[in-house]
C-alpha positions, 0 to 999 in steps of 0.5 A: 581268543579262546583256547578252544577256537583253533580246535573248533576251527579244525573240526569244522574244516575236517567235517566240511572237507569230509562231506565235500569228498563224500558228496563228490563221489560218483555213487552219491551224485548218481543216487542222490543228484543235487537239486539247487534253486533256479539262478536266472543269471546262470541261465542267461550266462549259458545262453550268452556263451552259446550265442558267442560260439554261434556268432564267433564272438568272445566272452570276457572275464574280469577278475578285479584288481585285488591281490590273491593273498588278500583273504577278501579276494575269494571271489576272484578264485570263483572267477577263475573257476568260472573262466575255466568252465566258460573255456570248456563250454566255448571250446568249439568257438574260434575265439576262446575267452579273454581274461583281464585283471589288475594284479600279476598273480591273477594274470599268471593264474588266468594264463594257466587256466587258458593254457589248461583249456587249450591243452584239453582241446589240443589247441596249444599251438593256437594259444595266444598268451595275450588273452590273459592281461594285466591291464593296470596296477591301480583300480582305475587304470585297470578298469580303463584297460579292461574296457579298452580290451573288451572293445577291441576283441569282439566281445559279446558278453562280460563276466565281472567277478572279483574284488572291485571298488568304485571303478566297477562303474567304468566297467559296467558303463563300457560294457553298456556302450558296447551293447554286450551282456554283463554279469557281475558279482563281487565280495565288495559291498560297494561293487555289489551296489554298483553292479545291482544298479548298472549290470544286466544281472548281478550276483548277490552274496553267496551267488558269486561263489555258487556260479561255477557249480551252476555252470556244471563245473567240477563235482566238488563245486556242487558238493560244496553247495550241498555241504553249505546247506547242511552246515547252515541248517546245523547253525539254525538248529544250534541257535534255536536250541540255545534260544529255547534253552534260555527261555526254559531257564536251562542256561 
């Protein structure tokens, strides 16, 4: 490890954070509104949420069975943001969203998200703590419990976002047997391949982390996508500059 790597990491973090704060400001968002490419899965999810509100059915969000302290489980945090946004969009529904997970820390956070949505809509008295469930402590017990939960709760759409393994096939099969819409995404390559084959719509790669922004979540989510694009162009320019410098014999 180079002695400069911590310094480089700190500089990248500070630059990224500063740009996110800059693009999150209302003045910048009004003057330069963000423009993103079309994401079909987000459009279909918005439609599924609207239909669930009209039909009096429920949206089920499943966060996987990974631990929150695992660095590879950032997709579950994106799932929590998605859960929060779905709760806001379905605030007029008789059935608020339900969340399942396979770890206690994610269950606690999902309970907090649902409580926050209930507080915003002044429905704390009607809040059901059982809507945030830890359905199992092992991958397959979690998957079986999540399938039973989606079948017993009047679910019309499922959003699977988190750290999954081979048990992802059980979740997709359960949603298909129920005839409900299924949108899925994961940081795991195994789960991505299963979702691509079995889910109605699959989020690939960075689309998992972009979904909250496409649903119109907090300004910071949209700003982070803009900053990612900026940093991506910077990396491309640096790589091209290094190649040209090598070909010209400067290095």
